[in-house]
C-alpha positions in Angstrom: 191.6 164.0 -10.9 194.6 166.3 -11.4 194.3 169.2 -13.8 197.1 169.2 -16.4 197.9 172.9 -17.1 198.8 172.9 -20.8 200.8 175.9 -21.6 200.4 175.2 -25.2 196.6 175.5 -25.0 196.7 178.7 -23.0 199.5 180.2 -25.1 197.5 179.5 -28.3 194.6 181.5 -26.9 196.8 184.4 -25.8 198.6 184.5 -29.2 195.2 184.4 -31.0 194.1 187.5 -29.0 197.5 189.2 -29.7 197.1 188.5 -33.5 193.6 190.2 -33.4 195.0 193.3 -31.7 198.0 193.3 -34.0 195.7 193.4 -37.0 193.9 196.4 -35.7 197.2 198.2 -34.9 198.6 197.4 -38.3 195.6 198.9 -39.9 196.5 202.2 -38.1 200.0 202.0 -39.7 201.9 200.4 -36.7 203.3 196.9 -37.1 205.0 195.6 -33.9 208.6 194.9 -34.5 210.9 192.6 -32.4 214.7 192.4 -32.8 216.4 189.3 -31.4 220.2 189.2 -31.0 222.0 185.9 -30.5 225.7 185.7 -29.9 227.6 182.4 -30.5 226.2 179.0 -31.3 224.5 177.8 -28.1 222.1 175.2 -29.4 219.4 175.7 -26.7 219.5 179.5 -27.5 219.1 178.7 -31.2 215.9 176.6 -30.4 214.5 179.5 -28.3 215.2 182.1 -31.0 213.6 179.9 -33.7 210.5 179.5 -31.6 210.3 183.3 -31.1 210.6 183.9 -34.8 207.7 181.5 -35.5 205.6 183.2 -32.8 206.2 186.6 -34.4 205.1 185.3 -37.8 202.0 183.8 -36.3 200.8 187.0 -34.6 201.8 189.3 -37.4 204.9 191.0 -36.0 207.9 192.0 -38.0 210.9 190.2 -36.6 214.6 190.7 -37.2 217.3 188.4 -36.2 221.0 189.4 -35.6 223.2 186.3 -35.4 226.6 187.4 -34.3 229.8 185.2 -34.0 231.1 184.3 -30.5 234.1 186.5 -31.1 231.8 189.6 -31.2 233.3 192.3 -29.0 231.4 194.2 -26.3 231.6 197.5 -28.3 230.2 195.8 -31.4 227.3 194.4 -29.5 226.5 197.7 -27.7 226.8 199.6 -31.0 224.1 197.3 -32.5 221.8 197.7 -29.5 222.1 201.5 -29.6 221.2 201.4 -33.3 218.1 199.3 -32.5 217.3 201.7 -29.6 217.2 204.5 -32.2 214.9 202.8 -34.7 211.3 203.8 -34.6 210.1 200.6 -36.3 211.6 198.3 -33.5 209.4 198.1 -30.4 211.2 195.3 -28.6 214.9 194.3 -28.3 215.9 190.9 -26.9 219.4 189.7 -26.4 219.4 186.0 -25.9 221.1 184.8 -22.8 223.5 183.3 -21.9 226.2 185.4 -23.6 229.8 184.3 -24.2 231.9 184.8 -21.0 233.8 187.8 -22.3 230.6 189.9 -22.6 229.1 191.7 -19.6 225.4 190.6 -19.5 224.3 193.3 -17.0 226.0 196.0 -19.2 224.1 194.6 -22.2 220.8 194.6 -20.3 221.4 198.2 -19.1 222.1 199.4 -22.6 218.7 198.3 -23.9 216.2 201.2 -23.9 213.8 200.4 -21.0 210.9 201.2 -23.3 212.1 198.3 -25.6 213.1 195.9 -22.9 210.5 193.3 -23.6 212.3 190.8 -21.3 211.8 193.3 -18.4 215.4 192.8 -17.2 216.5 196.4 -17.1 216.8 197.8 -13.6 214.2 200.5 -14.4 211.6 197.9 -15.3 212.6 195.6 -12.3 212.0 198.6 -10.0 208.6 199.2 -11.5 207.7 195.6 -10.9 208.7 196.0 -7.3 206.3 198.9 -6.7 203.6 197.3 -8.9 203.5 200.1 -11.5 205.0 198.3 -14.5 204.9 198.4 -18.3 206.3 195.0 -18.9 206.5 191.8 -16.8 209.3 189.2 -17.1 208.0 186.6 -19.6 208.2 183.4 -17.6 206.6 184.7 -14.3 203.9 186.5 -16.4 203.2 183.2 -18.1 203.0 181.4 -14.8 200.5 183.9 -13.5 198.3 183.1 -16.6 198.5 179.4 -15.9 197.6 179.9 -12.3 194.6 181.9 -13.4 193.5 179.0 -15.6 193.1 176.8 -12.4 190.4 179.2 -11.1 192.2 179.3 -7.8 192.3 182.7 -6.0 195.9 183.7 -5.0 194.8 186.1 -2.3 195.5 184.7 1.2 197.0 181.5 -0.1 200.4 180.1 0.9 202.7 180.5 -2.0 206.2 179.0 -2.1 208.8 179.7 -4.8 211.9 177.5 -5.0 214.6 179.5 -6.6 215.7 183.2 -6.3 217.0 184.0 -9.8 216.5 187.5 -11.2 214.7 186.0 -14.2 212.1 183.8 -12.4 212.3 183.4 -8.6 212.5 187.1 -7.5 209.9 188.5 -9.9 207.7 185.5 -9.4 207.5 186.2 -5.7 206.7 189.9 -6.4 203.8 189.0 -8.7 202.3 186.6 -6.2 202.7 189.2 -3.5 200.9 191.8 -5.7 198.0 189.4 -5.8 198.0 189.2 -2.0 199.6 185.8 -1.7 201.6 184.9 1.4 204.9 184.3 -0.2 208.0 182.3 0.9 211.1 182.1 -1.3 213.3 179.0 -0.8 216.8 178.5 -2.1 220.0 176.5 -1.5 220.5 177.8 2.0 216.9 177.2 3.2 216.8 174.8 6.1 214.1 172.1 6.4 212.8 172.9 2.9 210.3 170.1 2.9 208.5 171.6 5.9 208.3 174.9 4.0 207.1 173.5 0.6 204.6 171.2 2.3 202.6 174.3 3.4 202.2 175.6 -0.1 198.8 176.0 -1.8 200.8 177.2 -4.8 204.3 175.8 -5.4 206.6 177.1 -8.1 209.7 175.1 -8.7 212.5 177.0 -10.5 215.7 175.4 -9.2 217.2 173.7 -12.2 217.6 170.3 -10.7 215.8 167.3 -12.3 213.1 165.8 -10.1 214.0 168.0 -7.1 210.4 168.3 -5.9 209.2 164.9 -4.7 205.8 163.8 -3.5 206.7 164.2 0.2 207.4 167.9 -0.4 203.9 168.7 -1.7 200.7 169.4 0.1 197.7 167.4 -1.1 195.6 169.5 -3.5 198.4 172.0 -4.2 198.9 173.8 -7.5 202.4 172.9 -8.8 204.1 174.9 -11.4 207.3 173.4 -12.9 209.6 175.9 -14.5 212.6 173.5 -14.9 213.9 172.4 -18.3 216.4 169.7 -17.7 217.7 166.4 -19.2 217.5 163.2 -17.2 220.1 160.4 -17.3 218.5 159.1 -20.5 218.7 162.5 -22.2 214.9 163.0 -22.0 213.5 166.4 -21.2 212.2 166.7 -17.6 211.4 169.4 -15.1 212.3 170.1 -11.5 209.2 168.2 -10.3 208.8 164.4 -10.1 205.7 164.6 -12.3 204.7 161.0 -12.1 204.3 160.9 -8.3 203.5 164.6 -7.6 200.6 164.5 -10.1 198.9 161.9 -7.9 198.4 164.4 -5.0 198.4 167.8 -6.7 195.1 169.4 -7.8 196.9 171.0 -10.9 200.3 170.6 -12.4 202.3 171.8 -15.4 203.9 169.2 -17.7 207.5 169.4 -19.0 207.6 170.0 -21.9 204.4 171.8 -22.8 203.8 173.7 -19.6 205.5 177.0 -18.8 207.7 177.1 -21.9 205.1 178.0 -24.5 203.7 180.7 -22.1 207.1 182.4 -21.9 207.0 183.1 -25.6 203.4 184.1 -25.6 204.2 186.7 -22.9 207.1 188.0 -25.0 204.6 188.6 -27.8 202.4 190.4 -25.3 205.2 192.7 -24.1 206.1 193.5 -27.7 202.5 194.4 -28.5 202.4 196.6 -25.4 205.5 198.5 -26.5 204.0 198.9 -30.0 200.7 200.2 -28.5 202.8 202.8 -26.6 204.5 203.8 -29.8 201.1 204.1 -31.5 199.8 206.2 -28.7 202.8 208.5 -28.8 202.2 208.9 -32.6 198.6 209.8 -31.9 197.1 206.9 -33.8 195.2 205.5 -30.8 193.7 207.0 -27.8 196.1 207.4 -24.9 
């Protein structure tokens, strides 16, 4: 019987633990603060931002939202980020992507103070992930690692295949699996005979952004399958990168879409913000370093 990896259930547990730690921190005079910036009126971004605000309220964080018009200039956006960098009551800064085309996303990421970069996109934090000495982890890969842990399957020595090489999911995901001694292969649009590669995987992570891309004949029997995709099918229904109906017949564990990886991403954002607040607290001498 396949194990359905409910990101909602795991994220609820993670957020409950964060709420307990936040209460203790607040009693010492430190309330974690997250600032979220959204530029323009992208509807998917609006949904994500609203979910992040709800999560902040649930765990006891202070949250601030900066909703800027699509016409916002680069200088205006960078000025806001620098103001937030300077504020002692803001522990995390998140600029919701994608940004309007006239704004340089990498410049925006580089402007966020690495100590407040709770998305872990800044080159400084990316480098720390590479060497395994990090403060923050990218939220989606970190959430995936929590879900894999839920299966009880040891990563060490296992064949791990990641489909997708984005800076947000694919690349950091491969690093995290490697840090746990997985044998990692990254597949992408130029990979030849991709089915032969994915069929070897004990742990298969699909982050390619194509509805139903991973079919039953691409999956090893008993594999753990993590579906990162959020797509719409021809009927407008939410679906992932994996043909859930058929793949779930042969996988040992699989994430649903929706309700799988998505809730974990927000839970890990809360975890990163709490980590940043703890560091602020330690610097202020209110907790043991």
